[in-house]
N, CA, C and O atoms as a Tripos MOL2 file, in Angstrom:
@<TRIPOS>MOLECULE
protein
  184   183    46     0     0
PROTEIN
NO_CHARGES

@<TRIPOS>ATOM
      1 N          61.5490    0.0040  -59.7260 N.3       1 MET1
      2 CA         60.1100   -0.4200  -59.4560 C.3       1 MET1
      3 C          59.9440    0.0240  -61.3310 C.2       1 MET1
      4 O          60.3980    1.0540  -61.8310 O.2       1 MET1
      5 N          59.0290   -1.2900  -62.2300 N.am      2 ALA2
      6 CA         58.0870   -1.0620  -63.0290 C.3       2 ALA2
      7 C          57.6050    0.3150  -62.8930 C.2       2 ALA2
      8 O          57.6790    0.9650  -61.8500 O.2       2 ALA2
      9 N          57.1750    0.6700  -63.8460 N.am      3 MET3
     10 CA         55.7430    1.9770  -63.8750 C.3       3 MET3
     11 C          55.2970    1.4710  -65.2060 C.2       3 MET3
     12 O          56.0310    0.9580  -66.0500 O.2       3 MET3
     13 N          53.7260    1.7160  -65.3210 N.am      4 LYS4
     14 CA         53.0170    1.4060  -66.4590 C.3       4 LYS4
     15 C          52.2230    2.6190  -66.7860 C.2       4 LYS4
     16 O          51.8180    2.9660  -65.6760 O.2       4 LYS4
     17 N          51.7360    3.5140  -67.6980 N.am      5 LYS5
     18 CA         51.3730    4.4880  -67.2690 C.3       5 LYS5
     19 C          49.5570    4.5090  -67.7960 C.2       5 LYS5
     20 O          49.2480    3.4260  -68.2930 O.2       5 LYS5
     21 N          48.7950    5.1790  -67.7700 N.am      6 TYR6
     22 CA         47.5470    4.9640  -68.4580 C.3       6 TYR6
     23 C          47.1590    6.4370  -68.7780 C.2       6 TYR6
     24 O          47.7880    7.4650  -68.5300 O.2       6 TYR6
     25 N          46.1990    6.3030  -69.2700 N.am      7 MET7
     26 CA         45.2450    7.8810  -69.6610 C.3       7 MET7
     27 C          44.2220    7.2820  -69.0270 C.2       7 MET7
     28 O          43.5760    6.2340  -69.0260 O.2       7 MET7
     29 N          44.3400    8.7490  -68.2680 N.am      8 VAL8
     30 CA         42.8220    8.5410  -68.0560 C.3       8 VAL8
     31 C          41.5320   10.0870  -68.3040 C.2       8 VAL8
     32 O          42.0480   11.2000  -68.4040 O.2       8 VAL8
     33 N          40.0560    9.9840  -68.3720 N.am      9 SER9
     34 CA         40.0670   10.7540  -68.0570 C.3       9 SER9
     35 C          38.9710   11.2300  -67.4360 C.2       9 SER9
     36 O          38.0820   10.3950  -67.5990 O.2       9 SER9
     37 N          38.2870   12.8270  -66.3380 N.am     10 VAL10
     38 CA         38.2410   13.2810  -65.6490 C.3      10 VAL10
     39 C          37.5720   14.6230  -66.1790 C.2      10 VAL10
     40 O          38.0710   15.5010  -66.8820 O.2      10 VAL10
     41 N          35.4590   14.4590  -65.2790 N.am     11 PRO11
     42 CA         34.6950   15.8330  -65.4840 C.3      11 PRO11
     43 C          35.8960   16.6740  -64.9360 C.2      11 PRO11
     44 O          36.7900   16.5260  -64.1030 O.2      11 PRO11
     45 N          35.3980   17.8050  -65.9770 N.am     12 ASP12
     46 CA         35.6690   18.8130  -65.1690 C.3      12 ASP12
     47 C          35.6310   19.6260  -63.9180 C.2      12 ASP12
     48 O          36.2490   20.6810  -63.7790 O.2      12 ASP12
     49 N          35.0350   19.1930  -63.2140 N.am     13 GLU13
     50 CA         34.7020   19.5070  -61.6310 C.3      13 GLU13
     51 C          35.9200   18.7260  -60.8940 C.2      13 GLU13
     52 O          36.3580   19.0280  -59.7840 O.2      13 GLU13
     53 N          36.3240   17.8050  -61.6050 N.am     14 MET14
     54 CA         37.2640   16.5730  -60.6750 C.3      14 MET14
     55 C          38.9570   17.5290  -60.9140 C.2      14 MET14
     56 O          39.9140   17.5880  -60.1420 O.2      14 MET14
     57 N          38.7680   18.1520  -62.2620 N.am     15 VAL15
     58 CA         39.8480   18.4260  -62.8220 C.3      15 VAL15
     59 C          40.0850   20.2270  -61.5990 C.2      15 VAL15
     60 O          41.1710   20.6200  -61.1730 O.2      15 VAL15
     61 N          39.0220   20.7630  -61.4100 N.am     16 LYS16
     62 CA         39.0960   22.1870  -60.4320 C.3      16 LYS16
     63 C          40.0710   21.4790  -59.2150 C.2      16 LYS16
     64 O          41.1540   21.8160  -58.7370 O.2      16 LYS16
     65 N          39.0640   20.2270  -58.9280 N.am     17 VAL17
     66 CA         39.5610   19.4620  -57.4290 C.3      17 VAL17
     67 C          41.1780   19.7440  -57.0010 C.2      17 VAL17
     68 O          41.8420   20.3570  -56.1650 O.2      17 VAL17
     69 N          41.3200   18.9300  -58.0790 N.am     18 LEU18
     70 CA         42.6220   18.5450  -58.5530 C.3      18 LEU18
     71 C          43.9110   19.6770  -58.3920 C.2      18 LEU18
     72 O          44.9890   19.7320  -57.8000 O.2      18 LEU18
     73 N          43.0690   20.5620  -59.3300 N.am     19 GLU19
     74 CA         44.5750   21.5640  -59.8980 C.3      19 GLU19
     75 C          44.2280   22.5510  -58.1530 C.2      19 GLU19
     76 O          44.9950   23.4790  -57.8980 O.2      19 GLU19
     77 N          43.0960   22.2240  -57.1490 N.am     20 LYS20
     78 CA         43.2860   22.9730  -56.1060 C.3      20 LYS20
     79 C          44.3640   22.2800  -54.9100 C.2      20 LYS20
     80 O          45.2000   22.8800  -54.2340 O.2      20 LYS20
     81 N          44.0310   20.8150  -54.9070 N.am     21 GLU21
     82 CA         44.7150   19.8510  -54.4700 C.3      21 GLU21
     83 C          46.5570   20.5090  -54.6120 C.2      21 GLU21
     84 O          47.4380   21.0740  -53.9640 O.2      21 GLU21
     85 N          46.1950   19.8200  -56.1850 N.am     22 ARG22
     86 CA         47.3510   20.4290  -56.8000 C.3      22 ARG22
     87 C          48.9330   21.9340  -55.9680 C.2      22 ARG22
     88 O          50.0870   22.1060  -55.5750 O.2      22 ARG22
     89 N          47.6890   22.4810  -56.2230 N.am     23 LYS23
     90 CA         48.5280   24.2260  -55.5350 C.3      23 LYS23
     91 C          48.9990   24.1460  -54.2200 C.2      23 LYS23
     92 O          49.9590   24.6470  -53.6340 O.2      23 LYS23
     93 N          47.5830   22.9720  -53.7170 N.am     24 GLU24
     94 CA         47.6900   23.3070  -51.7960 C.3      24 GLU24
     95 C          49.2050   22.3010  -51.3730 C.2      24 GLU24
     96 O          50.0660   22.6130  -50.5510 O.2      24 GLU24
     97 N          49.1480   20.9250  -52.3190 N.am     25 ARG25
     98 CA         50.2040   20.2990  -52.2410 C.3      25 ARG25
     99 C          51.7180   20.6760  -52.8930 C.2      25 ARG25
    100 O          52.5220   19.7910  -53.1840 O.2      25 ARG25
    101 N          52.0580   22.4540  -53.1260 N.am     26 LEU26
    102 CA         52.7070   22.6400  -53.7770 C.3      26 LEU26
    103 C          53.4410   21.4370  -54.7410 C.2      26 LEU26
    104 O          54.5220   20.9840  -54.3660 O.2      26 LEU26
    105 N          52.7370   20.8780  -56.1480 N.am     27 LEU27
    106 CA         53.1960   20.2600  -56.6210 C.3      27 LEU27
    107 C          53.8180   20.7830  -57.9510 C.2      27 LEU27
    108 O          54.1930   21.9520  -57.8650 O.2      27 LEU27
    109 N          54.0150   20.1860  -59.1670 N.am     28 GLU28
    110 CA         54.0610   20.7320  -60.5010 C.3      28 GLU28
    111 C          52.5430   20.3260  -60.7970 C.2      28 GLU28
    112 O          51.6150   21.1230  -60.6530 O.2      28 GLU28
    113 N          52.4000   19.1370  -61.1830 N.am     29 THR29
    114 CA         51.4400   18.8870  -62.3740 C.3      29 THR29
    115 C          50.0210   17.9730  -61.7640 C.2      29 THR29
    116 O          50.1550   17.6550  -60.5820 O.2      29 THR29
    117 N          49.2320   17.7030  -62.1550 N.am     30 VAL30
    118 CA         48.1140   17.1880  -61.7940 C.3      30 VAL30
    119 C          48.9550   15.7600  -62.1120 C.2      30 VAL30
    120 O          49.6200   15.3340  -61.1680 O.2      30 VAL30
    121 N          48.9740   15.1200  -63.1560 N.am     31 PRO31
    122 CA         48.8430   13.7060  -62.7270 C.3      31 PRO31
    123 C          50.0970   13.2960  -61.2210 C.2      31 PRO31
    124 O          49.8910   12.4230  -60.3770 O.2      31 PRO31
    125 N          51.2970   14.1990  -61.2800 N.am     32 GLU32
    126 CA         52.1110   14.3970  -59.5350 C.3      32 GLU32
    127 C          51.0930   14.2570  -59.0130 C.2      32 GLU32
    128 O          51.3930   13.7160  -57.9490 O.2      32 GLU32
    129 N          49.6440   14.4290  -59.0480 N.am     33 THR33
    130 CA         48.5760   14.6890  -57.3970 C.3      33 THR33
    131 C          47.9280   13.5640  -57.9000 C.2      33 THR33
    132 O          47.3600   12.9220  -57.0160 O.2      33 THR33
    133 N          47.8270   13.1310  -58.9730 N.am     34 ILE34
    134 CA         46.9690   12.6080  -58.5040 C.3      34 ILE34
    135 C          47.4030   11.1590  -57.8330 C.2      34 ILE34
    136 O          46.6990   10.4190  -57.1460 O.2      34 ILE34
    137 N          49.2440   10.9190  -58.3800 N.am     35 ARG35
    138 CA         49.7500    9.2070  -57.6800 C.3      35 ARG35
    139 C          50.2680   10.0340  -56.2340 C.2      35 ARG35
    140 O          50.8670    9.4940  -55.3050 O.2      35 ARG35
    141 N          49.8860   11.4180  -56.3100 N.am     36 VAL36
    142 CA         50.5570   11.1900  -54.3280 C.3      36 VAL36
    143 C          48.6350   10.8370  -53.7760 C.2      36 VAL36
    144 O          48.3550    9.8330  -53.1210 O.2      36 VAL36
    145 N          48.0890   11.3660  -53.9990 N.am     37 ILE37
    146 CA         46.3400   10.8200  -52.9690 C.3      37 ILE37
    147 C          46.2420    9.6840  -53.4990 C.2      37 ILE37
    148 O          45.6380    9.1490  -52.5690 O.2      37 ILE37
    149 N          46.4440    8.2000  -54.8900 N.am     38 LEU38
    150 CA         46.4040    7.1020  -54.1710 C.3      38 LEU38
    151 C          47.7030    6.7700  -53.6620 C.2      38 LEU38
    152 O          47.2930    6.1030  -52.7120 O.2      38 LEU38
    153 N          48.5460    6.7340  -53.5880 N.am     39 SER39
    154 CA         49.4930    6.6900  -52.7370 C.3      39 SER39
    155 C          49.0520    6.7900  -51.5030 C.2      39 SER39
    156 O          48.9540    5.7730  -50.8150 O.2      39 SER39
    157 N          48.7180    8.0140  -51.0180 N.am     40 GLU40
    158 CA         47.6230    7.7100  -49.8830 C.3      40 GLU40
    159 C          47.1990    7.2550  -48.8260 C.2      40 GLU40
    160 O          47.4430    7.1550  -47.6230 O.2      40 GLU40
    161 N          45.8240    6.7660  -50.3410 N.am     41 TYR41
    162 CA         44.9720    6.0110  -50.4590 C.3      41 TYR41
    163 C          45.0780    4.6350  -49.7720 C.2      41 TYR41
    164 O          44.4580    4.1410  -48.8300 O.2      41 TYR41
    165 N          46.1350    4.1550  -50.6100 N.am     42 LEU42
    166 CA         46.3670    2.5890  -50.6620 C.3      42 LEU42
    167 C          46.9990    2.3100  -49.6320 C.2      42 LEU42
    168 O          46.6630    1.2900  -49.0310 O.2      42 LEU42
    169 N          47.8100    2.9110  -49.2530 N.am     43 ARG43
    170 CA         49.0430    3.2220  -47.8470 C.3      43 ARG43
    171 C          47.6770    2.8370  -46.4960 C.2      43 ARG43
    172 O          47.6740    1.9160  -45.6800 O.2      43 ARG43
    173 N          46.4380    4.1610  -46.7500 N.am     44 ARG44
    174 CA         45.8820    3.9260  -46.0260 C.3      44 ARG44
    175 C          45.0830    2.3580  -45.2810 C.2      44 ARG44
    176 O          44.9960    1.9000  -44.1410 O.2      44 ARG44
    177 N          44.6430    1.9570  -46.5730 N.am     45 LYS45
    178 CA         43.9760    1.3630  -47.0330 C.3      45 LYS45
    179 C          44.1280   -0.5260  -46.4530 C.2      45 LYS45
    180 O          43.2910   -1.3910  -46.1980 O.2      45 LYS45
    181 N          45.8890   -0.4780  -46.4450 N.am     46 ASN46
    182 CA         46.0980   -1.4430  -45.9340 C.3      46 ASN46
    183 C          46.6370   -1.5330  -44.2590 C.2      46 ASN46
    184 O          46.8550   -2.6280  -43.7390 O.2      46 ASN46
@<TRIPOS>BOND
     1     1     2 1
     2     2     3 1
     3     3     4 2
     4     3     5 am
     5     5     6 1
     6     6     7 1
     7     7     8 2
     8     7     9 am
     9     9    10 1
    10    10    11 1
    11    11    12 2
    12    11    13 am
    13    13    14 1
    14    14    15 1
    15    15    16 2
    16    15    17 am
    17    17    18 1
    18    18    19 1
    19    19    20 2
    20    19    21 am
    21    21    22 1
    22    22    23 1
    23    23    24 2
    24    23    25 am
    25    25    26 1
    26    26    27 1
    27    27    28 2
    28    27    29 am
    29    29    30 1
    30    30    31 1
    31    31    32 2
    32    31    33 am
    33    33    34 1
    34    34    35 1
    35    35    36 2
    36    35    37 am
    37    37    38 1
    38    38    39 1
    39    39    40 2
    40    39    41 am
    41    41    42 1
    42    42    43 1
    43    43    44 2
    44    43    45 am
    45    45    46 1
    46    46    47 1
    47    47    48 2
    48    47    49 am
    49    49    50 1
    50    50    51 1
    51    51    52 2
    52    51    53 am
    53    53    54 1
    54    54    55 1
    55    55    56 2
    56    55    57 am
    57    57    58 1
    58    58    59 1
    59    59    60 2
    60    59    61 am
    61    61    62 1
    62    62    63 1
    63    63    64 2
    64    63    65 am
    65    65    66 1
    66    66    67 1
    67    67    68 2
    68    67    69 am
    69    69    70 1
    70    70    71 1
    71    71    72 2
    72    71    73 am
    73    73    74 1
    74    74    75 1
    75    75    76 2
    76    75    77 am
    77    77    78 1
    78    78    79 1
    79    79    80 2
    80    79    81 am
    81    81    82 1
    82    82    83 1
    83    83    84 2
    84    83    85 am
    85    85    86 1
    86    86    87 1
    87    87    88 2
    88    87    89 am
    89    89    90 1
    90    90    91 1
    91    91    92 2
    92    91    93 am
    93    93    94 1
    94    94    95 1
    95    95    96 2
    96    95    97 am
    97    97    98 1
    98    98    99 1
    99    99   100 2
   100    99   101 am
   101   101   102 1
   102   102   103 1
   103   103   104 2
   104   103   105 am
   105   105   106 1
   106   106   107 1
   107   107   108 2
   108   107   109 am
   109   109   110 1
   110   110   111 1
   111   111   112 2
   112   111   113 am
   113   113   114 1
   114   114   115 1
   115   115   116 2
   116   115   117 am
   117   117   118 1
   118   118   119 1
   119   119   120 2
   120   119   121 am
   121   121   122 1
   122   122   123 1
   123   123   124 2
   124   123   125 am
   125   125   126 1
   126   126   127 1
   127   127   128 2
   128   127   129 am
   129   129   130 1
   130   130   131 1
   131   131   132 2
   132   131   133 am
   133   133   134 1
   134   134   135 1
   135   135   136 2
   136   135   137 am
   137   137   138 1
   138   138   139 1
   139   139   140 2
   140   139   141 am
   141   141   142 1
   142   142   143 1
   143   143   144 2
   144   143   145 am
   145   145   146 1
   146   146   147 1
   147   147   148 2
   148   147   149 am
   149   149   150 1
   150   150   151 1
   151   151   152 2
   152   151   153 am
   153   153   154 1
   154   154   155 1
   155   155   156 2
   156   155   157 am
   157   157   158 1
   158   158   159 1
   159   159   160 2
   160   159   161 am
   161   161   162 1
   162   162   163 1
   163   163   164 2
   164   163   165 am
   165   165   166 1
   166   166   167 1
   167   167   168 2
   168   167   169 am
   169   169   170 1
   170   170   171 1
   171   171   172 2
   172   171   173 am
   173   173   174 1
   174   174   175 1
   175   175   176 2
   176   175   177 am
   177   177   178 1
   178   178   179 1
   179   179   180 2
   180   179   181 am
   181   181   182 1
   182   182   183 1
   183   183   184 2
@<TRIPOS>SUBSTRUCTURE
     1 MET1         2 RESIDUE 1 A MET
     2 ALA2         6 RESIDUE 1 A ALA
     3 MET3        10 RESIDUE 1 A MET
     4 LYS4        14 RESIDUE 1 A LYS
     5 LYS5        18 RESIDUE 1 A LYS
     6 TYR6        22 RESIDUE 1 A TYR
     7 MET7        26 RESIDUE 1 A MET
     8 VAL8        30 RESIDUE 1 A VAL
     9 SER9        34 RESIDUE 1 A SER
    10 VAL10       38 RESIDUE 1 A VAL
    11 PRO11       42 RESIDUE 1 A PRO
    12 ASP12       46 RESIDUE 1 A ASP
    13 GLU13       50 RESIDUE 1 A GLU
    14 MET14       54 RESIDUE 1 A MET
    15 VAL15       58 RESIDUE 1 A VAL
    16 LYS16       62 RESIDUE 1 A LYS
    17 VAL17       66 RESIDUE 1 A VAL
    18 LEU18       70 RESIDUE 1 A LEU
    19 GLU19       74 RESIDUE 1 A GLU
    20 LYS20       78 RESIDUE 1 A LYS
    21 GLU21       82 RESIDUE 1 A GLU
    22 ARG22       86 RESIDUE 1 A ARG
    23 LYS23       90 RESIDUE 1 A LYS
    24 GLU24       94 RESIDUE 1 A GLU
    25 ARG25       98 RESIDUE 1 A ARG
    26 LEU26      102 RESIDUE 1 A LEU
    27 LEU27      106 RESIDUE 1 A LEU
    28 GLU28      110 RESIDUE 1 A GLU
    29 THR29      114 RESIDUE 1 A THR
    30 VAL30      118 RESIDUE 1 A VAL
    31 PRO31      122 RESIDUE 1 A PRO
    32 GLU32      126 RESIDUE 1 A GLU
    33 THR33      130 RESIDUE 1 A THR
    34 ILE34      134 RESIDUE 1 A ILE
    35 ARG35      138 RESIDUE 1 A ARG
    36 VAL36      142 RESIDUE 1 A VAL
    37 ILE37      146 RESIDUE 1 A ILE
    38 LEU38      150 RESIDUE 1 A LEU
    39 SER39      154 RESIDUE 1 A SER
    40 GLU40      158 RESIDUE 1 A GLU
    41 TYR41      162 RESIDUE 1 A TYR
    42 LEU42      166 RESIDUE 1 A LEU
    43 ARG43      170 RESIDUE 1 A ARG
    44 ARG44      174 RESIDUE 1 A ARG
    45 LYS45      178 RESIDUE 1 A LYS
    46 ASN46      182 RESIDUE 1 A ASN
């Protein structure tokens, strides 16, 4: 699977929410958390 990298900026409020999600899901990084959330969202959308 080919992967592309994107750089995104998020507001401080979203960073706090992502950090909370990261800890709850026992993930190592915020980018990993974002990937998991996007993957779940896209899976549900289809």
